[in-house]
C-alpha positions in Angstrom: 102.2 97.3 138.1 104.4 95.1 139.8 102.0 95.6 143.2 98.8 94.9 141.0 100.4 91.8 139.4 102.0 90.6 143.1 98.6 90.9 144.2 96.9 88.9 141.3 99.5 86.0 142.5 97.1 85.1 145.2 93.9 83.3 144.4 90.9 83.2 147.0 89.3 80.0 145.8 85.5 80.5 145.3 83.1 78.1 146.8 82.5 77.9 150.5 81.8 74.3 151.7 81.6 75.1 155.6 77.9 73.5 156.4 76.0 76.9 157.6 72.1 77.5 158.3 71.7 80.7 156.1 73.5 80.5 152.7 73.7 84.2 150.7 73.6 83.2 147.5 74.6 86.4 145.8 78.2 86.5 147.8 81.5 84.1 146.8 82.9 82.6 149.4 86.1 81.4 150.0 87.0 77.3 150.9 87.0 77.9 154.8 86.6 75.5 157.2 85.6 76.9 161.1 85.2 75.7 164.1 84.1 77.4 167.4 86.8 77.5 170.4 87.5 79.6 173.5 89.1 82.7 173.2 93.1 82.1 174.2 93.1 78.4 173.8 94.7 76.3 171.1 93.2 72.7 171.5 93.1 71.8 167.2 95.8 70.3 165.6 96.0 69.6 162.2 98.6 67.9 159.4 98.3 68.8 155.9 98.6 65.5 154.1 98.9 66.4 150.3 95.8 64.9 148.0 94.7 63.1 150.8 93.7 66.4 152.5 93.6 67.4 156.1 94.0 65.3 159.3 92.6 67.6 161.9 92.7 66.3 165.6 92.0 67.6 169.2 91.2 66.6 173.3 87.6 66.3 173.9 85.8 67.1 177.1 84.4 63.1 177.2 86.0 61.1 179.6 86.4 57.0 178.4 87.8 55.7 181.3 90.0 56.8 184.2 92.4 59.1 183.2 91.8 59.2 180.3 89.8 61.3 177.3 88.6 61.0 174.1 90.2 62.5 171.4 88.7 63.1 167.9 90.8 62.6 164.4 89.0 63.9 161.4 90.0 63.2 158.0 88.7 66.7 155.9 88.9 66.2 151.6 90.7 68.6 149.2 87.4 70.9 149.9 87.6 70.9 153.7 84.5 68.6 153.9 84.8 65.9 156.4 85.7 62.5 154.7 85.6 60.4 158.1 85.8 60.6 162.0 86.9 58.5 164.7 87.6 58.7 168.5 90.3 57.6 170.0 91.1 57.5 174.0 94.2 58.7 175.4 95.8 59.9 178.8 94.5 63.1 179.9 97.8 64.4 180.6 99.2 63.8 177.3 100.8 66.5 175.3 100.8 66.4 171.1 104.8 67.2 170.6 105.1 66.9 166.6 103.8 65.4 163.7 105.7 63.8 160.3 103.4 63.0 157.2 105.5 61.0 155.0 104.4 58.2 152.4 101.1 58.9 152.5 101.2 57.8 156.3 101.2 60.5 159.4 102.8 59.9 162.6 101.6 62.1 165.4 103.9 62.1 168.7 102.2 62.5 172.1 104.0 62.3 175.6 102.5 62.1 178.9 103.6 64.2 181.8 103.0 62.2 184.5 104.3 58.5 185.4 102.8 56.1 183.7 103.4 52.5 184.3 102.2 51.7 180.4 104.9 53.9 178.8 104.8 57.8 178.8 105.2 58.2 174.9 102.4 57.4 172.3 103.0 57.7 168.8 99.9 57.1 166.6 100.0 55.5 163.4 97.3 56.8 160.5 97.0 55.8 157.3 94.3 58.6 155.8 93.1 56.2 153.3 92.1 53.6 154.3 90.8 55.1 158.2 93.3 53.2 159.8 94.5 54.8 163.3 97.1 52.6 165.5 98.4 53.5 168.7 101.5 52.5 169.8 103.8 53.1 173.2 107.3 53.6 174.7 108.2 55.4 177.4 111.6 57.7 178.6 112.2 59.0 181.8 109.5 60.3 183.6 110.8 64.4 184.2 112.5 64.0 180.9 111.5 66.6 177.7 111.6 65.5 174.2 113.4 67.2 171.8 112.8 65.4 168.6 111.3 63.2 166.7 112.4 61.2 163.6 111.1 58.5 161.3 112.9 55.6 159.2 110.6 52.8 157.9 109.2 50.9 160.5 111.5 52.6 163.4 110.6 55.7 165.2 113.3 57.7 167.1 112.8 60.3 170.0 115.2 62.5 171.3 115.2 63.8 174.8 117.4 65.9 177.4 116.3 65.4 181.0 117.0 68.0 184.1 120.0 66.8 186.2 120.5 63.3 184.3 121.9 62.8 180.7 120.3 63.2 177.4 119.3 60.1 175.6 117.6 59.1 172.1 115.0 55.9 171.8 114.2 53.8 168.7 111.4 51.5 168.8 109.8 49.5 166.1 106.1 49.5 165.5 105.7 46.5 164.0 106.9 44.5 167.2 107.4 47.5 169.5 111.2 46.5 170.3 113.0 49.0 171.7 116.7 50.7 171.4 118.5 53.0 173.5 121.1 55.1 171.8 124.1 56.8 174.7 124.5 60.1 174.0 127.2 61.7 176.3 128.6 60.7 180.0 129.4 64.3 180.7 127.7 66.4 182.6 125.9 69.3 181.1 125.6 67.3 178.0 122.1 68.9 175.8 121.0 67.0 172.9 119.9 69.9 169.9 119.1 67.4 167.2 118.1 64.2 165.8 118.1 62.9 162.0 118.4 59.8 160.2 119.8 59.0 156.7 117.1 56.9 154.9 120.0 55.7 152.0 122.9 54.6 154.2 120.4 53.8 157.0 122.6 56.0 159.7 121.3 58.0 162.7 122.9 61.1 164.0 122.4 63.1 167.3 123.9 66.4 167.7 124.8 67.6 171.2 126.7 70.3 172.9 128.6 70.1 176.2 128.2 73.4 178.3 131.5 73.5 180.2 131.5 76.7 181.5 128.8 80.0 181.2 130.8 81.2 178.4 132.2 77.8 176.9 130.6 75.3 174.9 131.9 72.0 172.6 129.7 71.0 169.9 129.6 67.1 168.9 127.8 65.0 166.4 127.4 61.3 167.3 127.0 58.8 164.1 125.0 55.3 165.0 123.8 52.5 163.0 120.4 51.2 163.6 121.6 48.7 166.1 122.3 51.5 168.3 126.2 51.0 167.6 128.1 54.5 167.9 130.3 54.2 165.1 131.9 57.8 165.6 132.1 61.2 167.4 132.6 64.1 165.2 134.0 67.3 166.9 134.5 70.6 165.8 137.8 73.3 165.8 137.7 77.2 166.1 134.9 76.8 168.2 135.5 80.9 170.3 135.0 81.4 173.6 131.7 83.3 175.0 130.5 82.2 171.2 127.4 80.0 172.5 125.5 77.5 170.3 122.0 77.9 170.9 120.6 75.4 168.0 122.0 73.0 165.6 121.2 70.8 162.9 123.1 67.7 161.3 121.8 67.3 157.5 123.4 64.2 156.0 124.6 64.5 152.4 126.3 61.1 151.6 127.2 58.3 153.8 130.5 60.2 155.0 129.3 64.0 154.8 127.1 66.1 156.1 126.9 69.8 156.8 125.9 71.1 160.5 124.8 74.5 161.3 122.5 76.6 163.6 122.1 79.7 165.1 124.8 81.1 167.9 124.8 84.3 170.7 127.0 86.0 173.0 127.5 85.4 176.7 127.7 87.8 178.6 126.3 86.8 182.0 129.7 87.3 183.5 129.8 86.1 187.2 125.5 85.8 187.2 124.5 82.5 188.0 123.5 80.2 184.9 120.9 77.5 185.2 121.9 76.0 182.0 118.8 73.4 181.5 116.1 75.5 183.2 117.5 78.7 181.4 117.2 77.2 177.9 114.1 75.1 178.1 111.7 77.9 180.6 112.7 81.0 178.2 114.1 79.2 174.9 111.3 78.1 171.7 111.0 74.4 172.5 108.3 75.4 175.2 106.4 75.6 172.7 106.2 71.9 172.1 104.2 71.5 175.0 102.5 74.8 175.1 103.6 76.0 178.9 102.8 79.2 179.9 104.8 82.1 179.0 105.8 84.3 181.9 108.3 87.1 181.4 110.3 88.9 184.3 112.6 91.8 182.9 114.3 91.2 186.1 115.1 87.9 185.8 115.4 86.8 181.9 118.0 84.5 180.8 116.9 83.8 177.5 119.4 82.6 175.3 119.9 85.2 172.8 121.5 84.7 169.1 123.9 87.0 166.7 124.4 84.7 163.7 124.6 81.3 162.0 127.1 79.0 162.2 127.8 76.0 159.7 130.4 73.1 159.6 131.1 70.5 156.6 131.6 67.2 157.9 133.2 64.4 156.5 136.4 66.1 154.4 139.9 65.0 154.9 140.7 67.8 157.6 138.9 68.2 160.6 135.6 69.9 160.5 135.6 73.7 161.7 133.1 75.6 162.6 132.1 78.9 161.0 130.6 82.3 162.2 128.3 84.6 160.5 127.1 87.3 161.7 123.8 89.0 161.3 125.6 92.1 161.4 127.5 91.6 158.5 124.4 90.5 156.4 124.4 92.3 152.9 120.5 92.8 153.4 120.6 93.5 157.3 120.3 97.2 157.1 117.2 96.2 155.0 115.3 93.9 157.1 115.6 95.2 160.1 113.7 97.3 162.7 114.8 101.4 162.8 116.0 100.2 166.7 118.0 97.6 165.2 119.2 99.7 162.5 120.8 102.5 164.9 122.7 99.8 166.3 124.0 98.4 163.0 125.4 101.8 161.8 126.9 102.4 165.5 128.8 99.5 165.1 129.6 100.4 161.5 130.8 104.0 162.5 133.0 102.4 165.2 134.8 100.7 162.6 135.3 103.1 160.0 136.4 105.3 163.4 139.0 103.0 164.1 140.2 102.5 160.3 141.2 106.2 160.3 143.1 106.7 163.2 145.0 103.2 162.2 143.9 102.0 166.1 143.0 98.3 166.7 139.7 97.3 164.5 138.5 94.3 166.5 135.1 95.5 168.2 133.1 94.3 171.0 131.0 91.7 169.9 129.1 91.0 173.0 128.5 94.6 173.4 127.3 95.1 170.1 125.4 91.8 169.8 122.0 92.1 168.3 120.7 89.5 171.2 117.9 88.5 168.9 115.6 85.8 170.4 115.3 83.2 167.4 112.6 80.8 166.4 114.9 78.7 163.9 113.3 76.3 160.8 114.5 72.9 159.9 117.1 73.6 156.9 115.6 73.3 153.3 117.9 71.8 150.7 117.2 72.8 147.3 119.5 73.4 144.2 122.3 72.5 146.3 122.3 75.3 148.6 121.1 74.5 152.3 118.4 77.1 153.0 118.8 78.3 157.3 115.3 80.6 158.3 115.2 82.3 161.7 112.3 84.4 162.9 113.4 86.7 165.3 111.2 88.1 168.3 111.9 89.9 171.7 109.6 90.4 174.9 107.9 94.2 175.0 106.2 95.2 178.5 105.2 98.6 179.9 105.8 100.1 183.2 103.1 100.6 185.3 103.3 103.4 188.5 101.1 102.5 191.7 101.6 104.8 195.0 101.8 102.9 197.7 102.1 103.2 201.7 104.8 102.9 204.2 103.9 101.8 207.7 103.5 105.6 208.8 100.6 106.5 206.1 103.5 107.9 204.1 102.3 107.9 200.0 105.0 106.8 197.5 105.1 105.7 193.8 106.4 102.2 193.5 107.1 100.9 189.7 106.4 97.6 188.0 106.9 95.7 184.1 103.8 94.6 182.6 104.7 91.7 180.4 102.6 93.0 176.9 103.7 89.9 174.9 106.4 88.7 172.0 107.1 91.3 169.4 108.3 89.5 166.1 110.7 91.9 164.3 111.9 90.3 161.2 113.3 86.6 159.4 117.0 86.1 158.3 117.5 84.0 155.6 120.6 82.8 154.7 122.2 80.1 151.6 125.2 77.9 152.4 127.1 75.7 149.8 127.6 72.2 150.8 131.1 73.5 152.7 129.5 75.8 154.7 130.5 79.2 153.0 127.8 81.1 152.7 126.4 82.3 149.0 123.7 85.2 149.9 121.5 86.3 152.7 117.9 88.0 152.5 114.7 88.0 154.8 111.6 89.4 155.1 110.6 92.7 158.2 107.7 91.1 160.5 105.5 94.2 161.2 103.3 94.4 163.7 103.2 91.2 165.5 102.2 91.2 169.4 101.5 87.9 170.8 101.7 85.5 173.3 102.1 83.1 171.4 104.9 81.8 170.0 104.7 79.6 166.4 106.5 79.4 163.1 104.9 82.3 160.8 107.1 82.5 158.1 107.2 80.4 154.9 108.4 80.2 151.6 107.8 78.5 148.2 110.3 77.9 145.3 109.7 78.8 141.8 112.5 77.9 139.8 115.4 80.5 141.4 113.2 82.8 142.5 111.8 82.3 145.9 108.8 83.8 147.4 108.5 84.6 151.2 105.2 85.2 152.9 103.7 85.0 156.4 100.4 84.9 158.0 99.3 87.4 161.0 96.7 89.7 161.7 94.3 88.3 159.6 96.5 89.4 156.3 99.6 87.3 154.3 102.3 89.4 154.0 104.0 88.4 150.5 107.7 89.1 149.4 109.5 88.1 146.0 113.2 87.5 146.0 115.8 86.0 143.6 118.7 85.2 145.6 120.2 88.3 147.7 117.8 90.5 144.7 114.5 91.6 145.9 111.7 91.4 142.9 108.9 92.6 144.6 108.8 94.7 148.1 106.2 93.1 150.7 102.3 93.4 150.0 99.6 92.7 152.3 96.4 90.8 151.3 93.7 89.6 153.5 92.6 86.3 154.3 88.7 86.0 153.2 86.5 85.2 156.2 83.4 83.3 156.0 81.1 86.4 155.2 82.2 89.8 153.8 80.9 91.3 156.7 83.4 89.6 159.1 86.2 91.7 160.9 88.7 90.1 162.6 89.3 92.0 166.1 92.4 89.3 167.3 94.0 86.6 165.9 96.9 84.4 167.1 99.0 81.4 166.1 98.5 82.3 162.7 100.5 80.1 159.9 100.3 78.8 156.1 101.7 76.0 154.9 102.4 74.0 151.6 99.5 71.8 151.0 99.5 70.3 147.4 100.6 71.3 144.3 100.0 75.0 144.0 97.5 75.2 146.6 98.4 76.2 150.4 97.0 76.4 153.7 96.2 79.1 156.1 95.2 78.4 159.4 95.3 79.9 163.2 92.8 81.4 165.8 90.4 84.4 165.2 87.9 86.3 167.8 85.6 87.9 164.8 83.0 90.6 164.9 79.9 90.7 163.1 77.1 93.8 163.5 75.0 92.1 161.1 74.7 89.2 163.1 72.4 88.4 165.8 75.7 86.8 168.0 78.1 89.1 166.6 81.1 87.9 168.2 82.6 84.3 167.7 86.2 82.9 168.5 87.1 80.6 166.1 90.0 78.1 164.7 90.5 78.6 160.9 91.2 76.4 157.7 91.9 78.5 154.2 92.3 77.1 151.4 94.4 79.2 149.2 95.9 79.0 145.9 99.5 80.6 144.4 99.1 81.3 140.4 
């Protein structure tokens, strides 16, 4: 009965509003938008903007001048019908980085990766209800990579890192273009991890780390006022050697209090050369911002891996100290990890138990027993006084091929090599912390049968009082699980995402995701290859948007 109740929680709306040449009147259709695309590409971007609808934008093949390309911007209403459309010329090498929807306005950040005398940063300011689009330009160093993007009133903040350079943070006004530079650190090997703004107290925070050696790092948070003046720098106690900070986010609570949290891993590189900047960017999840191609070399994999979450409360009378929470010690770890990881967890548990019986030292080699997860971290969500941290785990998957090769004398011998198949999603770890950084509970969800060369955030969740529903969109299906803190109320159920026609069959899917739209409505999106043997053109590649409702 619980399974039936869970399935009924997800309702597909029964009106199809995409223009087609033929309509089958006897068949109910979902509210779904489709547009053709080439398989293996991802040109379309969208922003769910509440009651206003959805803003869809993408580059066209139309050139509008020297080194410029026309981008199409559409507003779709709540029924996914077109309201208006505009074309704006942008530099041909721009990459869309991040969007922010706030106070009925959309902010889109683009970065031109080539030299540009007129500025390599563009922020598109959009008021959907008034059909207003304006472009505002500034610049960061030529070879810098954008790390974060925030907005406060008319100011936009852009944090960046630069290979063989120092991290930086700029702010510029959308009204007069005035630019301000925020100095992060004068130390070498510093890396900016997060930018946060406090809209109430008008403070700006930059969280960064300094990599002292390959096994030792130091975490800092700088606090500035809006004029870019540095007010103070916060450092942290209890940092342990070989525990490497991979991501960090600062969440302001009041003018003097906040919480910094993220994920950490263990360094076991030994004497292996370590190019910190390139290892971090070429293999970690920030590459997804620039849609860089993913290549995997099993013999040269320096991807930073994580083994747990850390927290630190800022603003108390004592100096802030880091707390480490290993996934191994999560109460729900055995319920959400894959079979291979369960064996590793049990091995560590058995070693602890054996040592306790023999009276031997009960410490365990944490590096050797690390889970070594690659994580896609989500922004921290604050709900009911708790800080929720969610990370999706994945790992590279490949197979071994053997072929016969011949030496100088014509003698044959076998040669083996690895072929990268894609990234396999494994599970998601969810943890709730109080304002002092103490873990209140943990839970999570296993992610099944997801193998892709495209990395993106798939997991999401919705609140219903104290209950939470975790869900993700993959392989043309929505996976749903309901929890209440550490307790699982309903196990994972799978519901198909309705296609354009009942006879459509999804043969390939990537970059599937689902997000809150407005009220009880949610927006599923992604790219699909669809086959339909009942049509003359029996195969199509599309980008889609589906409107769905939670009861």
